[in-house]
Steps between C-alpha positions, in 0.01 A plus 500: 500500500738712294769229526259246360424714200866554425580133527208411278597745235857377515377150443285617203806666333700177538266274303735440215504152344439371146231229475122509432293742689335420840124523546281512805310198408427172692609270220837499324645331187530112516785405730526852651518587860364823664561675824249766607548702823228755583489757790263766613390640838243213548676190378822339376504194278733272318401280203748265332364290219589270206321494166495151346290636206400839362167471671588364846723587798538352848712603795520635857294794626557675840307797612539708825199724553618779732162673517306203621781298664493173316749299298410258218746250343411255230515359154361718221384390161444750207330424180479720192135463392497713175739713306402753221778619277403802295690688246635740751361368832484195724253401768513214754259339752645279785357280781698458819451258792712420799483260804707496815478636854434831670629620834316774702792548739297418788478201743317286238681265270530572128188419293451346166450787254488600138386753246359530159557791262441637155707754307493664159722748314501690168785702355634664194852647481347831630200401727441250778204384723466204738275357766536233774254373757598250771301328773654317800384237738740515784342242727458744784325760266460623151646781297486659159634777286487659150761697324485676168758692308518737197834621346667684218849481362651851461729371224508199268832322548668249265602155584782505761406853626392578853117521487301720733131514591308753705208332684223555743385207719169490675460241790183401673527294816162530694640385828814734500538814707507693162253293281587671173846640416651676204878439424687674227802306391774469246590175337847438342587191314821392328598155392374239752450744781198725586488754784199701631519799731181657636364715780152484667405849638209384716720288724834661413636157386765403253446231243805301366458196271766304326467218243778296326464208247768241446 
């Protein structure tokens, strides 16, 4: 565990490029590509998508759920439903849907599967809040989870600086061994890269997320 923390902090300190800032959002700028890689004690996922417009993105999504022993792979579409630009804030609402197949790693063949989701975020240069809900139909069963975050920036950086957020994530997964979890985390972003490092005391699990835009 200590080695993982050292490696993650080393990666954070190496985020030194010189292009627009990365954001943890499911739609990028027109013509932009995004790679998202998420890990915690319950699941690992990879989401690579292309944004043909500022409102849409489409790409591959693959999730391995370690806690429930299933693997979903499919095509995911994201839609920016609404954006509010205030004098010093921005808010966004997104719809997400995916279709593909799920494997329960048993004797049965993979099943047709999919999910639908909804997410929203609001932020200023100092404060952040977000919510996501997602419901799966895996063919052999159903699943659902909700995640909410609040965060604060300990300092206000200028364009080109390394930006830092201190966050608290709350996850609710009714079918998990620990249905509700609290995960303190730190978010770093610089240029086109974003890194999140967190720790869940209830399960003694490390969170490590990485996002890059091209």
